[in-house]
N, C-alpha and C positions, 0 to 999 in steps of 0.2 A: 579782655578789656571791658569796661563798664557797658552793660547792655541797656542801662536805664538812662544815661545822660551823655550828651555831647559835651566834652570838656576841652574846649580850645582855650578860652580865656577865663581865668578865675580871679575875681577882684577882691582883694582884702579891704575891709572897712573897719575902722576902730569901733568896737562895741560901745565905747563911751561917747560917741558923737551922734546925737540924735539928728543933727543937721544932715550928716552924710547918709545915715540910715534911711531918712525920708526920701532920698534921691535914688536909693538902690534899685527899686523895681523898674525904673525907667532907663537904666543904663544898658549899654550894649554887651556887657560881659555875659558869657554863658552861665556863670555861677557867681554868686556873691558869698564871700567868706566873712562872716561877722566875727571879728577877732576879739577874744577875751584875754589873750596872752600878752605878747610883746607891745601891742599898740595901746595897752591900758595900764595906767600907773597903779601902783599898789593901793593907794587910798581909794581908787575908783573901781576896784575889782568887783565888789559886791553890787554896786549900783549898775555897772555895765552889764552884769549877768541878768539883772531884772529888766534892763532897758531893751535888750535884744529880743526878748521873748515874744512881744506882740508883732514883731516884724517877720517872724518865721513864716506865718501863713500868708502875709501880704506879698512877700517876695516869691513864695512858691506859686501864688496865683498869677504872677507875671510870666510864668513859664520857665523861670530860671531854677537851677539847682540851688538849694539853700544849705549852706555849710556853716558850721560853727567851729572855730578853732578854740578849744578849751585850754586851760592851763595844764601844766604837766601833772602826771599822775603821782609825782613825788612832792607835790605842793599841797598846801592846805585848801587851795581853791579848785583844783582839778576835778575831784570827785563831786564837789558841790555843783560845778558847772554842768557836768553830765546829768546828774540827777534833776537839775532844774530845767535844762534845755530839752532833754529827750522826750518828756511827755508832750511837748509841743510839736513833735515829729519833724525835726529837721531831716533833710535827706541824708546828710553825711556829717560826721564829726572828724576833725583833724586832731590827731594826737601829737603834740610836740615832743622832741627828744625821745623819739620812739625806740623802744627795745622790747624784748620778749615780755618782761614784767609789766610794762606800761600797757601793752596791747591785751594782756591777760586780764588786767584789772578793768580796762575799758570795756572789753567784750562781756565780762561778767556783769557789770553794771547795766549795760544795754540789754542783756538777756533778761535781767530782773524787771526792767521797765517794760520790755515787750510782753513779758508774761502778764504783768499787772494790767497792761492796757488791752490785752487780748489780741495783740498783733502777731503776725508771723515772725519767726526768727529772721534776723538780718533785714528787717524793715529799715533800720538805720545802718548805713555803711560806715566803714572806717577808712580814713586815709592816714597812714603813719607818715610823719614828717621826719625824714632822715637828715639830721643835721649835726651828728656827732661822728667822730672817727670810728667808734664802735659800730654804729649802724651801717656806715659805708663798708666796713670790713665784713659785716655779717648779715647782708640783706636777706638771703634765702632762709636763714634760721628765723629771723624776725617775721618774715612774711608767711611762715608756716604755722604761726601760732593760732590763727583763726581764719575761717573762710568768710568772715565779715568784711575783710579788706578787699576793696575793689579799685584801689589806686594807690600810688606812691608819689610823694612830693620830695624834691630835693630842697634843702635849706642852706643856701650858700653862705649867708652872713654868720650864723652861729658856728658852722663848720670851720670856716677860715679863722674865726676868733679862737676856737679851740686849738687849731693848728698853729696859731700865732704867726699867721702870714697875712699879707695885704689882700684885701678883696678888691679886685679891679673890674672896670667895665669890660675889658677884653675877655676876662674869664678863663684864662689859661690855667689858673690855680685850681679850678674845679673840673678840669677836663676829665681826670681819672674818675672822680666821683660820678660825673654824668654818665660815662660809659659803663661803670659798674652797676649803677642803678637801672640804666636802660636795659641791660642784659637780664638782670634779676627780675625786673617787672615783666619783661616780655616772656621770660621762662614761666612765669606764673599767670600770664594772660591778663595783666593789669594795665590800667592807664598809668602813664608815667609823666609827671607834671614838673616843669622846670621852676627854678628859683626866680624871683622877680628881678627885673633889670632896674637898677637904682638911678639911672640917668633920666630923670623925670621928663626933661624937655628934649632929650636926644632920641627922637623917633627913628632916625636912620640907624643909630647904634642899636636901638631896640630891635629893629627888623633884622639886622645882621645877627644879633644874639639869638633871636628866636629861630632864625633859619639854621644856625649852627646846632641848636638843640634838636630841631626837627630832623636834621641829617643824622644825628646820633641815634635817633629812635624815639624821642619824646613825642607824646601825643597832644600836649598842651602846655600852657605856661601860666603861672600865677603872676599877678601884677598888683601894684600899690597905687596906681593912678588911673582914673577912668579913660584918659586919652590913650592909654596903652592898649585897651581892649580891642579897638578896631584893627590895629596893626597886627596884633596877635591872632585875631580871628582870620585875617587874610592869609597869614603865613601858614596856619594849620588847617586851612580849607583847601580841598582840591581845586586847582585852577580850571577854568572853562576848557582849556586845551587838554588838561589831564583827563577830564571827564569825557570829552569827545574821543580821545585816543582809547581810553579804557572801554568805552562802548563798542568801538570798532574791533578791539582785541577780542572781546567776548563774542561778538557776532561771528568773527572769523573762526575762532576756536570752536564754538558750538557747531558750526557747519562742518568743520573738519572732523570732529568727534562723530557726528552723524554719518560721516562717510567711512568711519572705522579708522581714522588717522589719529595719531597721538600728538602731532605737532603740525603747524602751518606757518607759512610765510605771511607776514603782514607788515606793510610799509618797510620792506627790506630787513625785517627782523624775524628771527625764529621764535614763534610763540608756542610754549608748551604749558603743562598744567600749572606750575608755580606762577608763571607770568599771568595766566588767565585768572588764577585765584587772587592775585594782587589787584588786577583790574576790577574784579568783583567787589573787593573790599573798598576800593576808591569810590565806586558807584554807590555802594551802600552808605558810605559816610556822607557823600554829597546829598543823597536823598534824606538822610537824617538831619543834616544841617538845614536843608530847605524846609523840612517840617517844623524844626525848632524856630526858625526865623518867622514862619507864618504864624506860629502860636504866639510869638512875642509882639506881633503887630497890634 
C-alpha cells in the first residue's frame, strides 16, 4: 500500500469549477481529485485543463495529496491532460477506463516528463480506475503493467452502465467487483479505493456503505461531496478502542517473545505473530493519521 499518503477520503472536484477549487485546500478530505473527465463537459475540456494547474501547488501545500483524473487514453484530451499537468508535479494521476494499453501509454508519458524535469522515476504515481467488465475480470494483468501504480479505484457507475444493470445505494450489484479488486490490490500491496456513494444527504447510508467496503478490505473511499469526507475518515480510521487494544497486544506479545514464547493469552484471546502484526499495522496507521491531521491544521 502507498507509503507516501494516507488515503481514507478522496474528494472529487470538477476541474471546470473555480469556485470549488478555491475551497479545496481547506476541506477535510485526505486527497483532492481535480477531475478533467466526467465532471467536465466537452466544450470545457481545454479550459478546465488550464484552470487546475495553479491549484496543484496550493493544495499540496495544505498537506493533502493532489490527484488529477485525466481523460481516457483513447480520447483526444487524455494525452494533453497528462503532458499539461505532469510538469506541475501532481502527486498522482487517475487513469479512467484502465486497461494494459492505457497504463502503458500513461507510464510512458510520465517517464518522459520525469526525465525532462530531472525527477526520479515514479515521482508521479498512477491509480487505475477499474470501471469496465474487462478490468474487473483481469485486474492482475492490468496491475502488472507498471510499478508506478500504488492504488486502485473501483468505478461503480460506469461499470453498472456497461453491465446494463441498475446502480443502487445498497450496492449489491457491485459486490463481486469489490471483492475481486480488493483481493487483487492486496495481492499487489496496493491501496484499494471504493466508488463514491451517490446519496448526497444520506450520511447514515454513506457510513453503512463505507463500513461494508472496509470489511471487504478497502483502505479508503472516494466521494463527490465535502460532507462525506468526515464520515469516511471516521470509518477508515482506527478507533480509540482499537488503538488501545493493539497497543496492549503488542506489549503482551513482545514480552512473550522475549521469554522465548511464540504465543500469549491477552484478554482471553490467543495472540500469535499474525495478530501481533495486524496490531502493529493498526498502530502505524493511527500514527500516520495523527501526523497528517497535525500537518493540515
